[in-house]
VOVO-414623 format. One line per 5 residues: number of its first residue (from 1); for each residue x, y, z of N, C-alpha, C, O. Coordinates in steps of 0.05 Angstrom, whole numbers, plus 5000, padded with zeros to 4 digits. Last residue first. Example, Ala and Ser with C-alpha at 12.3 -4.5 7.8 and 13.67 -1.06 7.14 Angstrom:
BEGIN
2	5257:4955:5142:5273:4979:5143:5258:5001:5157:5268:5023:5161; 5264:4886:5156:5246:4910:5156:5264:4934:5156:5285:4934:5169
***
This chain:
BEGIN
356	5056:5520:5327:5078:5501:5332:5105:5514:5324:5126:5502:5327; 5015:5553:5313:5025:5556:5340:5048:5537:5346:5059:5538:5368; 5002:5542:5261:5007:5569:5268:5019:5573:5295:5032:5593:5301; 4989:5488:5260:5014:5496:5249:5021:5525:5257:5045:5532:5259; 4964:5443:5298:4960:5472:5296:4985:5485:5287:5002:5494:5303
351	4948:5382:5270:4969:5398:5282:4962:5428:5277:4955:5436:5255; 4883:5353:5281:4903:5366:5263:4923:5382:5279:4917:5393:5300; 4878:5296:5324:4869:5322:5315:4891:5335:5298:4914:5328:5301; 4882:5250:5366:4873:5250:5338:4861:5277:5331:4837:5280:5332; 4940:5250:5408:4912:5258:5402:4906:5258:5372:4923:5265:5356
346	4989:5198:5392:4978:5219:5408:4949:5227:5400:4936:5211:5387; 5022:5159:5369:5012:5181:5353:5002:5204:5370:5008:5228:5363; 5033:5120:5408:5054:5138:5400:5043:5163:5385:5052:5185:5389; 4987:5087:5417:5002:5099:5440:5021:5121:5431:5026:5140:5447; 4962:5070:5369:4946:5075:5393:4961:5091:5414:4949:5108:5428
341	5000:5063:5329:4976:5078:5324:4962:5086:5349:4950:5108:5350; 5039:5031:5356:5046:5058:5345:5021:5075:5341:5021:5098:5349; 5012:4985:5368:5022:5002:5390:5028:5030:5379:5023:5050:5393; 5003:4964:5317:4980:4971:5334:4988:4989:5357:4973:5007:5364; 5056:4954:5301:5041:4976:5288:5016:4984:5305:5010:5008:5307
336	5068:4909:5329:5081:4934:5336:5067:4958:5325:5066:4979:5337; 5038:4873:5299:5029:4879:5326:5042:4905:5336:5030:4921:5350; 5070:4873:5253:5043:4882:5251:5032:4890:5278:5018:4910:5281; 5116:4850:5273:5117:4878:5264:5089:4889:5261:5085:4913:5267; 5096:4798:5282:5105:4814:5304:5107:4844:5297:5100:4861:5313
331	5083:4780:5230:5062:4783:5250:5071:4801:5273:5055:4818:5282; 5135:4779:5209:5114:4795:5197:5092:4800:5216:5082:4823:5218; 5161:4742:5242:5170:4770:5241:5149:4788:5230:5145:4810:5240; 5131:4696:5229:5131:4706:5256:5140:4735:5257:5128:4752:5271; 5145:4690:5176:5117:4696:5182:5115:4707:5210:5098:4725:5216
326	5200:4678:5183:5192:4701:5167:5163:4709:5173:5157:4733:5175; 5200:4631:5213:5211:4656:5225:5202:4680:5209:5198:4701:5221; 5174:4596:5175:5163:4601:5202:5174:4627:5214:5158:4644:5224; 5189:4580:5125:5178:4607:5127:5169:4614:5156:5157:4635:5160; 5252:4544:5124:5223:4546:5121:5215:4575:5126:5231:4593:5129
321	5307:4546:5131:5296:4525:5114:5266:4525:5112:5255:4508:5098; 5336:4584:5158:5319:4566:5174:5308:4543:5158:5300:4522:5169; 5365:4612:5119:5378:4604:5144:5362:4583:5159:5374:4566:5172; 5328:4623:5078:5352:4609:5072:5365:4597:5098:5375:4575:5097; 5289:4652:5107:5282:4627:5094:5307:4610:5088:5307:4586:5092
316	5319:4697:5122:5307:4679:5143:5300:4652:5131:5304:4631:5144; 5330:4720:5072:5352:4711:5090:5342:4691:5110:5355:4671:5115; 5278:4732:5053:5296:4714:5039:5318:4703:5056:5324:4679:5055; 5262:4769:5093:5247:4744:5089:5265:4724:5074:5266:4700:5082; 5298:4811:5085:5298:4796:5110:5284:4769:5107:5293:4749:5117
311	5284:4831:5033:5311:4819:5038:5310:4801:5063:5321:4779:5063; 5229:4846:5037:5239:4830:5014:5265:4815:5022:5267:4791:5018; 5226:4878:5083:5210:4853:5081:5221:4835:5059:5222:4810:5063; 5262:4920:5069:5267:4903:5092:5252:4876:5090:5264:4855:5094; 5235:4943:5025:5262:4934:5022:5269:4914:5044:5280:4892:5039
306	5186:4956:5049:5187:4937:5027:5214:4926:5022:5217:4903:5016; 5201:4992:5088:5191:4966:5097:5191:4946:5074:5195:4922:5079; 5210:5038:5059:5234:5023:5068:5226:4995:5078:5242:4976:5078; 5160:5059:5056:5168:5041:5035:5195:5027:5040:5201:5007:5028; 5158:5095:5099:5144:5069:5101:5153:5049:5080:5152:5025:5084
301	5185:5139:5078:5197:5124:5100:5184:5096:5103:5198:5077:5108; 5146:5153:5038:5174:5147:5032:5188:5131:5053:5200:5111:5047; 5099:5162:5066:5100:5140:5047:5129:5133:5040:5135:5109:5035; 5117:5207:5096:5108:5182:5110:5110:5158:5091:5120:5137:5098; 5126:5243:5054:5148:5235:5072:5141:5209:5086:5158:5191:5087
296	5075:5247:5033:5097:5239:5016:5120:5229:5033:5132:5208:5027; 5045:5266:5076:5039:5239:5065:5062:5229:5048:5068:5205:5047; 5069:5317:5084:5069:5297:5105:5065:5269:5094:5080:5251:5100; 5061:5344:5035:5088:5338:5044:5088:5316:5065:5105:5298:5065; 5003:5344:5032:5021:5335:5010:5048:5327:5020:5057:5305:5014
291	4984:5365:5082:4977:5338:5073:4997:5327:5052:5006:5305:5054; 4988:5415:5103:5012:5398:5104:5007:5370:5092:5026:5354:5092; 4939:5441:5099:4963:5455:5089:4987:5436:5087:5005:5441:5071; 4899:5407:5121:4900:5412:5092:4925:5425:5082:4933:5420:5059; 4928:5359:5168:4913:5383:5161:4916:5389:5132:4934:5379:5119
286	4954:5316:5191:4970:5336:5176:4954:5361:5172:4966:5383:5171; 4913:5286:5214:4934:5297:5231:4949:5319:5217:4956:5339:5229; 4884:5273:5167:4871:5288:5189:4892:5301:5207:4890:5325:5214; 4921:5242:5140:4913:5268:5129:4898:5285:5149:4900:5310:5148; 4923:5197:5174:4946:5214:5170:4939:5241:5159:4950:5261:5168
281	4870:5177:5168:4881:5183:5195:4904:5203:5192:4905:5224:5206; 4869:5166:5115:4851:5186:5125:4860:5195:5152:4858:5219:5159; 4907:5124:5114:4914:5150:5101:4895:5172:5109:4903:5195:5111; 4878:5085:5145:4905:5095:5153:4912:5122:5140:4921:5140:5154; 4831:5059:5138:4830:5087:5144:4857:5099:5151:4858:5121:5162
276	4844:5006:5121:4822:5021:5108:4824:5051:5113:4818:5066:5095; 4881:4975:5146:4891:4992:5125:4870:5011:5114:4876:5030:5099; 4851:4944:5182:4872:4963:5192:4879:4983:5171:4883:5007:5177; 4818:4914:5148:4806:4931:5169:4827:4952:5178:4820:4976:5181; 4856:4887:5118:4838:4905:5105:4825:4924:5125:4822:4948:5119
271	4879:4855:5158:4895:4876:5146:4877:4896:5131:4883:4920:5132; 4835:4821:5169:4846:4839:5190:4862:4861:5178:4860:4885:5186; 4829:4795:5120:4807:4811:5131:4817:4831:5152:4809:4854:5151; 4878:4768:5117:4871:4788:5097:4849:4806:5107:4849:4831:5102; 4873:4734:5161:4895:4753:5160:4889:4775:5140:4894:4799:5145
266	4829:4704:5144:4827:4720:5169:4849:4742:5169:4844:4765:5176; 4851:4678:5101:4830:4697:5096:4826:4715:5120:4820:4739:5117; 4886:4646:5129:4897:4665:5110:4876:4686:5103:4883:4710:5101; 4851:4614:5156:4867:4634:5171:4880:4654:5153:4885:4677:5161; 4831:4585:5113:4813:4601:5129:4828:4623:5144:4820:4646:5145
261	4877:4560:5096:4864:4579:5078:4844:4597:5093:4841:4620:5086; 4888:4525:5137:4906:4548:5133:4893:4569:5114:4899:4593:5116; 4851:4483:5132:4847:4504:5152:4864:4529:5148:4856:4551:5154; 4852:4439:5100:4848:4465:5086:4846:4489:5106:4840:4511:5098; 4922:4436:5114:4901:4440:5095:4875:4427:5105:4876:4406:5118
256	4941:4459:5181:4945:4444:5156:4922:4451:5137:4905:4468:5142; 4970:4508:5222:4946:4496:5210:4953:4482:5184:4968:4492:5168; 5010:4539:5241:5004:4514:5256:4980:4499:5244:4971:4479:5256; 5015:4583:5208:5039:4566:5213:5032:4539:5226:5046:4520:5221; 4967:4608:5208:4974:4595:5184:4998:4576:5188:5000:4555:5175
251	4969:4635:5256:4954:4610:5255:4959:4594:5229:4955:4570:5228; 4997:4680:5242:5010:4660:5260:4995:4634:5259:5007:4613:5260; 4959:4707:5210:4985:4699:5199:4998:4677:5216:5009:4658:5205; 4918:4717:5247:4913:4700:5224:4939:4690:5212:4941:4667:5203; 4945:4752:5282:4935:4726:5292:4930:4707:5268:4937:4683:5270
246	4955:4796:5248:4977:4781:5260:4969:4753:5269:4983:4734:5265; 4901:4811:5238:4919:4803:5216:4943:4787:5226:4950:4767:5214; 4883:4824:5289:4871:4803:5274:4889:4793:5252:4891:4769:5248; 4918:4868:5301:4917:4844:5318:4905:4820:5303:4916:4798:5305; 4904:4904:5260:4931:4894:5262:4932:4868:5279:4946:4850:5272
241	4850:4915:5273:4857:4901:5248:4885:4890:5248:4889:4867:5238; 4856:4942:5322:4842:4916:5321:4849:4901:5296:4852:4876:5296; 4884:4988:5305:4896:4969:5323:4883:4942:5322:4897:4921:5322; 4847:5011:5267:4874:5005:5260:4887:4984:5278:4898:4965:5269; 4799:5014:5296:4800:4999:5271:4828:4992:5264:4834:4969:5255
236	4815:5045:5340:4805:5018:5345:4806:5001:5319:4813:4978:5320; 4828:5093:5314:4849:5078:5327:4840:5049:5333:4856:5031:5330; 4777:5110:5296:4799:5105:5277:4821:5087:5290:4831:5069:5277; 4748:5114:5344:4738:5097:5323:4762:5090:5304:4765:5066:5297; 4778:5152:5374:4773:5125:5385:4765:5105:5363:4775:5083:5362
231	4775:5196:5339:4801:5184:5346:4798:5156:5357:4813:5138:5349; 4719:5208:5336:4734:5199:5313:4760:5185:5320:4768:5165:5307; 4671:5186:5382:4696:5201:5380:4712:5191:5356:4719:5167:5356; 4605:5182:5354:4628:5170:5367:4653:5186:5362:4657:5198:5341; 4563:5204:5324:4573:5218:5347:4596:5206:5362:4605:5217:5382
226	4548:5182:5277:4530:5178:5300:4540:5191:5326:4528:5188:5347; 4591:5190:5245:4567:5206:5240:4548:5204:5264:4533:5223:5269; 4624:5149:5267:4631:5178:5271:4608:5196:5266:4604:5215:5281; 4597:5104:5248:4600:5108:5277:4607:5138:5283:4597:5149:5303; 4603:5111:5193:4576:5111:5205:4578:5116:5235:4562:5131:5245
221	4658:5105:5187:4645:5130:5179:4617:5133:5192:4609:5154:5202; 4663:5052:5203:4676:5073:5219:4663:5100:5212:4659:5116:5230; 4633:5024:5163:4625:5023:5191:4637:5046:5208:4624:5058:5224; 4661:5036:5115:4632:5043:5118:4624:5044:5148:4610:5062:5156; 4712:5015:5127:4708:5043:5119:4680:5052:5123:4675:5074:5134
216	4699:4961:5137:4709:4978:5158:4706:5008:5152:4699:5024:5169; 4683:4944:5085:4665:4943:5108:4673:4961:5131:4657:4975:5142; 4730:4953:5055:4705:4966:5048:4685:4967:5071:4673:4987:5077; 4767:4920:5082:4772:4948:5079:4746:4963:5073:4740:4984:5085; 4745:4868:5079:4750:4880:5105:4754:4910:5103:4744:4925:5120
211	4744:4861:5024:4719:4862:5039:4722:4875:5066:4706:4890:5075; 4800:4861:5013:4782:4882:5001:4756:4884:5016:4746:4906:5022; 4816:4815:5042:4828:4842:5047:4809:4864:5037:4803:4883:5052; 4788:4775:5016:4782:4781:5044:4792:4808:5052:4779:4823:5067; 4814:4780:4967:4785:4784:4968:4777:4790:4996:4760:4808:5001
206	4866:4766:4980:4860:4794:4972:4830:4800:4972:4822:4823:4976; 4858:4711:4994:4870:4730:5013:4862:4759:5006:4852:4774:5023; 4838:4690:4946:4822:4689:4970:4832:4709:4991:4816:4723:5003; 4883:4697:4913:4858:4711:4907:4840:4712:4931:4827:4732:4937; 4918:4661:4936:4924:4689:4938:4900:4706:4932:4895:4727:4945
201	4890:4614:4922:4894:4620:4950:4901:4650:4954:4891:4663:4972; 4892:4616:4866:4866:4617:4879:4869:4624:4909:4853:4639:4919; 4948:4612:4859:4934:4636:4849:4907:4638:4863:4898:4660:4871; 4957:4560:4878:4969:4583:4892:4955:4609:4884:4949:4626:4901; 4931:4530:4840:4922:4529:4868:4932:4553:4883:4918:4565:4899
196	4962:4543:4794:4933:4549:4795:4923:4550:4823:4907:4567:4831; 5012:4524:4810:5009:4552:4803:4979:4560:4805:4973:4581:4815; 5004:4480:4867:5010:4485:4839:5005:4515:4834:4995:4529:4851; 5033:4478:4932:5010:4484:4914:5020:4488:4886:5043:4497:4881; 5059:4465:4982:5062:4448:4957:5039:4453:4937:5027:4434:4927
191	5061:4497:5025:5037:4480:5022:5037:4464:4996:5016:4452:4989; 5110:4522:5020:5102:4511:5046:5079:4492:5044:5076:4474:5060; 5112:4537:4965:5132:4519:4977:5123:4507:5003:5127:4483:5007; 5065:4567:4952:5075:4546:4934:5094:4527:4947:5092:4502:4943; 5062:4602:4995:5040:4583:4991:5049:4560:4973:5043:4537:4978
186	5110:4631:4989:5104:4617:5014:5083:4595:5009:5087:4572:5018; 5101:4654:4938:5123:4634:4942:5119:4618:4967:5123:4594:4967; 5057:4689:4949:5055:4667:4930:5076:4645:4933:5070:4622:4932; 5082:4723:4991:5059:4705:4996:5056:4683:4976:5052:4660:4983; 5123:4759:4977:5130:4732:4985:5106:4713:4989:5110:4689:4989
181	5101:4809:4957:5125:4797:4945:5127:4767:4951:5131:4751:4933; 5053:4822:4982:5056:4827:4954:5079:4812:4942:5077:4802:4919; 5063:4807:5035:5043:4792:5020:5046:4797:4990:5042:4779:4974; 5104:4843:5048:5109:4815:5050:5089:4799:5033:5096:4780:5019; 5076:4891:5041:5096:4884:5021:5106:4855:5024:5115:4843:5004
176	5040:4890:5085:5031:4892:5058:5051:4882:5038:5045:4866:5020; 5076:4888:5129:5056:4866:5125:5047:4866:5096:5045:4845:5083; 5102:4937:5120:5117:4912:5121:5099:4888:5116:5105:4870:5100; 5060:4974:5124:5073:4969:5098:5089:4944:5097:5090:4930:5077; 5049:4973:5178:5029:4964:5159:5041:4957:5132:5034:4937:5120
171	5098:4995:5195:5090:4968:5204:5068:4956:5186:5069:4933:5179; 5096:5045:5171:5118:5027:5165:5110:4998:5172:5115:4980:5156; 5052:5067:5197:5050:5061:5169:5072:5042:5160:5067:5025:5143; 5075:5074:5248:5052:5057:5245:5048:5049:5216:5041:5026:5211; 5115:5110:5235:5123:5084:5244:5099:5064:5242:5103:5041:5236
166	5081:5153:5220:5100:5142:5201:5109:5114:5209:5111:5096:5192; 5053:5164:5267:5038:5154:5243:5057:5142:5223:5049:5123:5209; 5097:5180:5299:5079:5158:5307:5064:5147:5284:5063:5122:5281; 5119:5222:5270:5134:5198:5273:5117:5175:5283:5123:5152:5275; 5075:5259:5271:5087:5251:5246:5102:5224:5249:5098:5206:5233
161	5065:5267:5326:5045:5253:5310:5056:5244:5283:5048:5223:5273; 5110:5296:5340:5107:5269:5350:5087:5253:5333:5091:5230:5327; 5143:5337:5294:5118:5330:5306:5118:5300:5315:5125:5282:5300; 5187:5350:5265:5189:5354:5294:5164:5345:5309:5163:5346:5333; 5175:5345:5212:5189:5323:5224:5194:5327:5254:5204:5309:5267
156	5149:5395:5204:5134:5370:5202:5148:5348:5217:5136:5333:5232; 5190:5432:5208:5168:5433:5228:5152:5407:5227:5143:5397:5248; 5221:5419:5163:5232:5417:5190:5211:5417:5212:5214:5404:5232; 5189:5431:5120:5193:5403:5127:5204:5400:5155:5197:5381:5169; 5143:5486:5134:5169:5475:5126:5172:5446:5135:5160:5437:5154
151	5073:5482:5114:5094:5486:5134:5121:5475:5124:5121:5456:5108; 5048:5509:5051:5052:5487:5070:5073:5494:5091:5090:5512:5086; 5005:5566:5040:5031:5553:5037:5034:5530:5058:5024:5533:5080; 4934:5554:5026:4957:5569:5035:4983:5553:5033:4982:5530:5026; 4892:5528:5004:4896:5525:5033:4920:5540:5043:4926:5538:5067
146	4845:5530:4959:4870:5544:4964:4874:5545:4994:4861:5561:5008; 4817:5469:4934:4817:5491:4953:4845:5504:4955:4865:5490:4953; 4787:5449:4876:4813:5449:4890:4814:5474:4908:4813:5496:4898; 4733:5458:4863:4744:5431:4862:4770:5429:4878:4775:5409:4891; 4720:5511:4864:4704:5493:4879:4714:5464:4879:4704:5448:4895
141	4747:5525:4800:4736:5534:4825:4718:5514:4838:4702:5501:4824; 4790:5472:4771:4772:5495:4770:4762:5502:4798:4767:5488:4817; 4789:5400:4774:4802:5426:4767:4781:5448:4769:4757:5443:4768; 4798:5330:4779:4787:5355:4791:4803:5379:4782:4827:5379:4782; 4796:5294:4716:4809:5301:4741:4798:5327:4752:4790:5345:4737
136	4775:5280:4667:4757:5281:4690:4770:5289:4716:4756:5292:4736; 4815:5281:4627:4788:5292:4621:4772:5297:4646:4758:5317:4648; 4858:5257:4650:4861:5285:4641:4834:5297:4634:4831:5322:4636; 4835:5205:4658:4842:5222:4680:4845:5252:4672:4835:5269:4686; 4830:5188:4605:4806:5190:4622:4812:5208:4646:4795:5224:4653
131	4883:5188:4587:4863:5207:4575:4838:5209:4591:4826:5231:4592; 4905:5146:4625:4913:5174:4624:4893:5193:4611:4886:5214:4623; 4888:5094:4617:4878:5109:4640:4883:5139:4637:4867:5155:4647; 4917:5072:4577:4889:5079:4571:4877:5096:4593:4857:5110:4589; 4964:5055:4600:4964:5081:4587:4936:5090:4579:4931:5114:4575
126	4953:5003:4615:4953:5024:4636:4952:5052:4623:4940:5070:4635; 4963:4975:4568:4935:4978:4577:4933:5001:4598:4913:5015:4599; 5019:4978:4569:5004:4991:4548:4975:4995:4555:4963:5016:4549; 5032:4948:4616:5041:4975:4612:5024:4990:4592:5017:5013:4596; 5008:4898:4605:4999:4914:4628:5007:4943:4625:4991:4961:4630
121	5037:4882:4559:5008:4886:4558:4998:4903:4581:4982:4921:4577; 5090:4879:4579:5083:4897:4557:5053:4903:4556:5045:4926:4553; 5083:4839:4618:5092:4866:4625:5085:4886:4604:5075:4908:4610; 5069:4795:4584:5050:4805:4605:5057:4833:4613:5040:4850:4616; 5114:4787:4554:5090:4796:4541:5070:4807:4561:5056:4826:4555
116	5147:4768:4594:5154:4793:4581:5130:4804:4567:5125:4828:4567; 5123:4720:4606:5121:4741:4626:5129:4768:4614:5119:4789:4622; 5139:4693:4559:5111:4696:4566:5107:4719:4586:5088:4735:4583; 5194:4692:4560:5181:4708:4539:5151:4713:4546:5141:4734:4541; 5227:4700:4622:5210:4684:4605:5195:4701:4585:5186:4723:4591
111	5257:4729:4658:5268:4726:4631:5250:4710:4612:5257:4706:4589; 5258:4777:4708:5243:4756:4696:5252:4753:4667:5255:4773:4653; 5295:4817:4718:5285:4801:4740:5268:4778:4731:5265:4759:4747; 5319:4849:4676:5290:4844:4678:5284:4832:4706:5263:4840:4716; 5374:4854:4679:5358:4878:4677:5329:4872:4683:5315:4889:4695
106	5391:4800:4683:5401:4820:4703:5383:4845:4702:5378:4856:4724; 5369:4774:4639:5358:4769:4666:5366:4790:4686:5350:4797:4703; 5355:4812:4581:5374:4799:4599:5362:4796:4626:5347:4813:4635; 5320:4841:4550:5327:4814:4541:5349:4801:4558:5361:4782:4549; 5262:4882:4554:5289:4876:4563:5295:4847:4557:5278:4829:4560
101	5210:4892:4544:5228:4893:4521:5257:4886:4528:5274:4884:4511; 5182:4894:4591:5178:4871:4574:5196:4870:4550:5198:4849:4536; 5196:4943:4609:5207:4920:4623:5204:4895:4606:5221:4877:4606; 5165:4977:4580:5193:4973:4571:5206:4950:4585:5225:4938:4575; 5117:4975:4610:5118:4965:4583:5146:4959:4574:5151:4938:4561
96	5136:5000:4657:5125:4973:4658:5126:4960:4631:5134:4937:4628; 5149:5050:4638:5170:5033:4649:5161:5004:4650:5177:4986:4645; 5099:5069:4622:5120:5065:4602:5142:5047:4612:5152:5030:4597; 5074:5071:4673:5063:5054:4652:5084:5048:4630:5087:5025:4621; 5106:5109:4700:5102:5082:4711:5093:5063:4688:5105:5041:4686
91	5101:5155:4669:5127:5143:4672:5124:5114:4681:5138:5096:4671; 5045:5163:4677:5056:5159:4650:5083:5146:4651:5089:5127:4637; 5042:5171:4731:5029:5148:4720:5040:5142:4692:5042:5119:4684; 5069:5220:4737:5080:5196:4749:5068:5171:4737:5082:5151:4734; 5033:5253:4708:5060:5250:4700:5073:5225:4711:5087:5210:4697
86	4985:5248:4739:4986:5240:4711:5014:5235:4701:5020:5215:4687; 5002:5269:4788:4993:5241:4786:4994:5231:4758:5004:5209:4752; 5012:5322:4772:5034:5306:4783:5027:5276:4782:5044:5259:4774; 4961:5336:4757:4981:5334:4736:5006:5319:4746:5019:5305:4731; 4935:5336:4807:4925:5319:4784:4945:5315:4763:4947:5294:4751
81	4962:5373:4839:4965:5344:4844:4956:5327:4821:4967:5305:4816; 4996:5427:4810:4970:5415:4815:4973:5384:4818:4986:5371:4801; 5058:5441:4845:5042:5438:4820:5015:5425:4828:5012:5414:4850; 5077:5444:4896:5083:5466:4878:5066:5465:4853:5059:5486:4842; 5068:5399:4925:5057:5424:4935:5061:5448:4916:5049:5469:4920
76	5093:5360:4896:5065:5356:4904:5052:5381:4914:5028:5385:4911; 5147:5373:4887:5128:5376:4865:5099:5376:4875:5082:5390:4864; 5177:5360:4932:5176:5388:4923:5154:5393:4902:5143:5415:4900; 5168:5302:4935:5158:5321:4956:5157:5350:4946:5136:5363:4951; 5191:5268:4899:5166:5280:4892:5155:5301:4912:5136:5315:4906
71	5234:5245:4923:5239:5265:4902:5214:5280:4895:5215:5302:4885; 5209:5208:4957:5223:5231:4968:5228:5253:4947:5225:5277:4953; 5189:5173:4917:5172:5186:4936:5184:5210:4949:5171:5231:4951; 5235:5156:4889:5215:5172:4875:5196:5186:4895:5187:5209:4889; 5261:5126:4928:5274:5150:4918:5253:5168:4904:5254:5193:4908
66	5224:5084:4933:5229:5102:4955:5242:5128:4946:5234:5150:4955; 5228:5060:4882:5202:5071:4891:5206:5091:4914:5193:5112:4914; 5280:5041:4882:5272:5062:4863:5246:5076:4872:5243:5100:4870; 5274:5003:4923:5295:5023:4924:5287:5047:4907:5288:5070:4915; 5232:4970:4906:5227:4988:4929:5249:5009:4932:5244:5031:4942
61	5253:4939:4864:5231:4958:4859:5229:4979:4881:5225:5002:4876; 5291:4908:4892:5299:4927:4871:5278:4948:4865:5284:4972:4862; 5270:4870:4925:5277:4896:4937:5284:4917:4916:5282:4941:4922; 5266:4825:4892:5242:4838:4901:5248:4867:4911:5232:4885:4906; 5321:4812:4889:5306:4820:4865:5280:4835:4873:5274:4855:4861
56	5331:4798:4942:5344:4821:4930:5330:4831:4905:5328:4855:4900; 5299:4752:4946:5293:4776:4962:5306:4801:4951:5294:4822:4952; 5327:4718:4912:5300:4727:4904:5292:4752:4920:5279:4770:4909; 5372:4711:4944:5375:4724:4917:5348:4734:4907:5346:4756:4896; 5348:4684:4987:5362:4710:4991:5365:4725:4965:5360:4749:4964
51	5331:4637:4964:5311:4656:4974:5323:4683:4978:5310:4703:4974; 5369:4625:4903:5363:4621:4931:5342:4641:4940:5336:4660:4925; 5354:4603:4837:5359:4624:4856:5353:4615:4884:5336:4599:4889; 5352:4575:4787:5367:4564:4810:5373:4585:4831:5395:4585:4843; 5321:4590:4746:5347:4602:4747:5363:4593:4772:5385:4603:4776
46	5274:4559:4753:5287:4561:4727:5315:4571:4728:5333:4562:4713; 5260:4566:4807:5267:4540:4797:5283:4542:4771:5303:4528:4768; 5250:4622:4810:5269:4609:4828:5279:4582:4817:5303:4576:4818; 5210:4627:4771:5235:4640:4767:5257:4627:4785:5279:4623:4775; 5167:4600:4796:5178:4590:4770:5206:4601:4765:5224:4587:4756
41	5159:4633:4841:5166:4605:4844:5178:4593:4819:5197:4577:4821; 5148:4686:4816:5172:4680:4831:5179:4650:4835:5202:4643:4831; 5103:4703:4790:5122:4687:4774:5146:4677:4791:5161:4660:4781; 5080:4732:4830:5065:4709:4820:5084:4691:4804:5082:4666:4805; 5118:4773:4836:5114:4754:4858:5099:4729:4849:5104:4707:4859
36	5114:4802:4788:5138:4787:4793:5134:4766:4815:5144:4744:4813; 5062:4826:4793:5069:4808:4771:5093:4791:4777:5092:4767:4772; 5050:4863:4832:5047:4835:4839:5056:4816:4817:5056:4791:4821; 5057:4913:4810:5076:4905:4831:5074:4875:4837:5094:4862:4845; 5014:4914:4774:5042:4916:4764:5061:4905:4785:5079:4890:4778
31	4971:4912:4810:4975:4891:4790:5003:4891:4780:5016:4870:4777; 4979:4960:4836:4983:4935:4851:4985:4911:4832:5000:4892:4838; 4968:4997:4795:4994:4997:4808:4999:4971:4823:5022:4960:4821; 4915:4986:4784:4935:4980:4763:4963:4979:4776:4979:4962:4768; 4892:5003:4833:4890:4975:4824:4911:4968:4804:4924:4947:4806
26	4904:5058:4831:4916:5041:4852:4915:5012:4844:4934:4997:4849; 4873:5072:4787:4902:5076:4785:4916:5059:4807:4937:5047:4801; 4822:5062:4806:4832:5046:4784:4862:5048:4782:4876:5028:4775; 4819:5102:4845:4818:5074:4854:4829:5056:4832:4843:5036:4837; 4820:5145:4810:4842:5142:4829:4843:5113:4839:4864:5102:4842
21	4771:5136:4784:4796:5135:4769:4820:5132:4787:4839:5118:4781; 4735:5145:4826:4736:5118:4813:4762:5115:4798:4774:5094:4799; 4745:5199:4835:4750:5179:4857:4752:5151:4845:4770:5136:4853; 4728:5221:4786:4756:5222:4794:4763:5202:4816:4784:5190:4816; 4672:5206:4790:4689:5195:4769:4718:5198:4776:4733:5178:4773
16	4655:5236:4836:4652:5207:4835:4671:5194:4814:4684:5174:4819; 4653:5290:4834:4678:5278:4844:4677:5247:4842:4698:5235:4846; 4604:5307:4818:4625:5309:4799:4651:5296:4808:4669:5292:4792; 4574:5304:4866:4570:5284:4845:4593:5283:4825:4600:5262:4815; 4598:5352:4892:4601:5325:4902:4596:5304:4881:4613:5286:4879
11	4585:5401:4871:4611:5390:4864:4614:5361:4873:4631:5347:4862; 4536:5413:4890:4539:5410:4861:4565:5396:4855:4566:5381:4835; 4544:5419:4944:4527:5397:4935:4530:5392:4905:4527:5370:4896; 4577:5464:4944:4587:5439:4955:4571:5416:4944:4582:5395:4936; 4545:5503:4921:4570:5497:4909:4580:5469:4918:4590:5453:4902
6	4502:5506:4958:4497:5498:4931:4522:5489:4916:4522:5470:4901; 4530:5524:5003:4517:5498:5004:4512:5488:4976:4516:5464:4970; 4546:5574:4986:4566:5554:4993:4554:5526:4993:4567:5507:4983; 4496:5599:4982:4512:5595:4958:4533:5574:4963:4538:5557:4945; 4479:5599:5035:4464:5584:5016:4480:5578:4991:4479:5556:4979
1	4518:5634:5056:4517:5606:5065:4502:5588:5045:4510:5566:5040
***
């Protein structure tokens, strides 16, 4: 027992750098995904695109992203996760850089030389992450646990908890991908903002999102350490955050300047609260043996929300002439997510794979 305690305490400080690098990888990924959305108002004007056409452009990323998630399921449990992450990140960074070398609008989605340079810069800078990860990624005894073979996919998809958490993540992903793709265009068109003003408003939203996520993660962990039921704490954060995010989004529709910026921040704060523990929730349900396959499948199905949010928003904007219906749909799906997490998932405990 004493030896186990020493091993655990010794390995914990060594995990801080890998955790930081994983967070950096996520940051880089979101910067890459957000590049087109920031340029979208300019692209629409320059090329005379309708909202529906822009939605199709947005959806292009998510089609390939979804295929990659499902294709990665066999690799995540067969090879060391650190190397799978490194390989995927290498492909991601090179593809981002090569996007800047494309010279036709059909292949790029963006044709401005300035934006082409941005893609090249982001892709090449992203490559600097790889040697750091290969140096510091977890490896060796005490860092990676041998948890045994994963359960078959057929057993995973038969679990109520799998579909409840997957539908809940789909609803969260719809809200997330609406903001990643359409939020800058909504702000520019609905509130007549310049590029600089729009960028500041989007920054306000994501700052509130980040603060909500960090604060909720700390508070929920503290409540669980004090003896509160983990299921109640996790579900309350997810459902409560979804309700706040939906309310903030709807209030943006009825508020003028500058009040809409406050409600936009409320929406970001609520989503940060909801999204802070979603993956921890799912990994708890899956247990150590099924985490890789379960999360890959859940993320794959949830990414269909990016396709739906991109295309449906464009169609609704074209048909109605404004963003009211699109924002209402986004808020409604977010509220549906609260129901999925609280009512459909079931008990908050790992699946007993040996008895299922």
